[in-house]
N, C-alpha and C positions, 0 to 999 in steps of 0.2 A: 214872536211866537207865544201861544197861550199855554200856561201851565199853572197847576194848583200846588200849593205848599201846605201839607198837613203837619202841624207842629211848629210853633213860633217861639221856641225857646232862645237860648243865647245864640245858637247858630242859625236856626230856621228864619228867625226875623231878620237877621243881617242878610241871609241869602235873598230873602224876598226884596229887601232894599236894593241889593246889587243887581238883581234881575230887572227891577223897575227902572233903575238908572240905565240899564242896557237896552231899554225900549220895549221889554216884554210885557204882556198882559198877564197879571198874576192874581189868581183866586186863592184865598187863604181860609184856613180853619184851625181852630185850636179850642181846647176845652175852656180856656180862659177867654172870656168876652173881652176883657181889658187888652189882651195881646192882640186879638183880632182888630179891635178898635184902633190900636197903634199902627198896625200895618195898613189899615184902611186909610188912615190919616196921611200915609205916604203915597197913596195912589192905588193900593190893591182893592180887589172886590172881596168883601167879607162874606162868609157863610156861617150858618149856625149848626150845620150837620154834614156828615159825609154825603148824604143824599142830595143836599143842596149844591155841594161842590160838584158832583157828577152832572147835575142839571145845568150848572153854570158854564160847563166846558163844551166846546164844539168838537165832535169826533174828527179824527182820531185823538183821544184825549191823552194827556200826560199828567200824572199825579205824582209829585215828589213827597215821600214820607220821611219826616225828620223828628221822629219821636224816640224815647229811650229804647234801646236794644232789648231783645227778649220778648216776653209776652205782649208788651204794648205795640211793638212793631208787627209781630206775627198776627195779632188780633186785628189791627188796623188794616193790614194788607189783605187778610182773608175777607174782611168785610168789604173792601173795595172790589175784590174778586167777584163778589156777589152783585155788585152795582154796575160795574163797567161792562162794556161791549167788546166784542171781537175787534182786534186792531188797536185797542187802547194799550197804554203802558203804565206801569207803576215803577217809579224809581225809589229804591231803598238806599238813602244816603247816610243811614246810621252805622254803628259799629256791630252789625249783625254777624253772627257766626256764619261762615261761608256755607257749611253744609245745611243749615236752616234755610239759607237763601236758595240753594239748589232745590230743596224739597218744596219751597213756596213757588218757585219758578214752574215746577212741574204741575202743581195744583192750579195755578193761574192759566197755564198754557192749555189745560183741559177746557177752559172757557174761551180760548182764543186771545187771552190777555197776556202781554209779555212783561216779565220782571227784569229790570235792570238794576244791577247792584253797583252802586257808585261809592266806593270807599272815598271818604271826604276828609282831608286834613287842612287844618288852617285856624281852627278854633275861633276865638272871638276876634282875631285879627283879620279874618278872612274878608270882611267887608271892605277894608282898605287895600289889602295887598293881594286878595284873591284866594281861592281854595284850590289845592292840589287834588285832582280827581283821577281815581283809578277805576275804570269803568268796565264792567262785564255784562254780557247778555247777548241776545241776538243781534248780529252785526248790522243788519239793515235797520232795526229799530234804533239802535245806538246812533247810527248815522242820521236818522230822522231827527233825533233829539240833540244832535251836536250843537245847534245854536245856543241851547241852554248851557251846555257844558263849557263852551268857549266864552260865554259871557261870565260865568262864575269863576273860571280859572284865570290865573295870570298867563302871560305869553309862555307857551310850552308847558303849561301846567295841567294839561288834560291828556289822557292816554287810554285808548281802548285796549284792554289787556287780554280779552278772550271771552269764552262762553259764560253763561250764568254761573256765578260763584267766584269767578277769577277776580273780579274787582274787590270783593270783601277779602279774598285770600291774600292778595297783594297788600292790602291795607293792614291786615292782621300782622303780616310779617314786618311791615313798616312800623307798627306800634311796638313790636317786640324789640326791634332795633333802638327805638326811642327809649325803652326802658333802660337798655344798657348804657346808652349815652347819658342819660340823666344820672344814672348811678356813678358813672365815671367822673363826671363833673362834681357830683356831690362829694365823692371820696377825695378827689384832688384838692379841692378848696378846703376841706376839712384838715388835710394834711398840712397845707401852708398855715392855716389858723392855729394848728397845734404846735408848729415849730418855734424854735427860738426867735425867729424873725416875724411870727405872726402878729404880734402887737403893733409892729411898725409898717405893716403892708396893707394897703387899701385894696381889699379883694375886689370891690367894684371896679376899680381902675385896672387891676390885672385882668379881669374878664374883658374889659373894653380893649386893653392892649392886645389880648390874644386874638381878637377879631380883626386886627390890622395885619393881614398876610400870614398869620400862623396857620400851621396844618390842622389845628383843632378849631378853627373859626367855624361858627355855625349861628343860625338864628337862635338856638337854644342858649348859646353863650351870650347873645345880645340880651336875652331875657334874664340871664344870670347877672349880668352887669346892671340891668335895671332894678332887680330885686335887691341886690347887695348895696347899691347906691342909695336906695330908699331906707334900708335898715341893715346895717353891716352885721349885726348879731342875729338878725331874724328873730328878735326876742318876742315878737307877738305870735309866733307860730309854734305849734306842737309837732314833734318829729313823728307824725302820723301820715302814712302815705297809702292811699287807696289804690286799687287796680280795677279796671273796668272789664277785664276778661281777656283782652287780645293777647297779652303776655302769656297767660295760661294756655290759650288755644295754640299759640305758636309752639310752646314747649311740648304740648301733646303731639303735635305734628312732627316735631324733632324726634320724639320717642318712637312714634309709629314707623317713621321712615329711616330711623337710624342715623339722624343728623346730629352730631354732638353740638350742643348749645350751652356750654358751661357759664358763659358771661351772662346770658339771659336768665339761666337758672339761679345764679347768685343774686341778680338784680331783683328777680321776682320774690325770692325767699327773704331778701332783705326788706322788702315792703311788707311781707307778712309779719316779720319781727318788729317792724316799727309800730305796729298796732297793739303790741303787748306791753303792759306795764309790769315790770319786775317778773319776767317770764319764768315759768317753772323749769325750763331746761337749764337756764343759768343758775337757778337756785340749786338745782341737783348737782351741777358741776362744783359749786361751792361746798356743798355737803360732802361730796366724795373726796375732794381735796383735803377737807378736814378729817375724814374717816382714815384715809390711808397715810396722810403725812402730818396730821395735826396742824395743818395750815389754818390761819385765823379766818374767821368769818365775820361778816357784819350782821347783826340782828336787825330785823324789820321793826 
């Protein structure tokens, strides 16, 4: 099948390679000419603009957008909506907010173009093991594009989940769960490290052990073992954790729908705290304890 990939970053370039290995014809575009050149070297057809991409494709066209979420994705898809023809399809594989996806689907549909939202999980490992795909959009359009999804995904790793917006919604909740899992692993291993046994326990080996039949085994735990085996103290890292939006969006949905999400809430707020050096809130706590109880404080 023929498809275009817009955006050749960490995931986009690997997806192109996996599609080429699966026998598909892939047209590529990225603002970086070097990124385009690298994909062309693997067998893709390179283009220097979105206009060239559209001309290089045979109708009904399929264009996968894999650029940063927010304005870059919205602007790219809106531009494609001006260039594509009725019957064509745009696949948004980034972490877009599902309500934004629904609005874009309406705008594209006015021109006869379908938007498919493909929640994509797999990160930099997807080239080797495949990408878990949560796909929303017009059912017939998604069925037409299924050869693409089946190539990118591992066995049983692709699912059509509903109309436009559903794919990104399911991926959003997936990432909210991920926040909580990461936080649980972080707290658990910190507890072991802080205990009287901590100096004598190899945390990398514990992570590996727990993946052998334990109820907490997971791919994230495999990565924990990998990270701790390489650097048991994680000495080269700062305790600074970003969030890309999905946890916030999931929490907003929980608030709107009255779904309690205490674990996600704590995980998300812990990330916020990780970015603060000597935070004001904790300084105020110290000051108040000193005021009412004369408790000692440490001067900066």
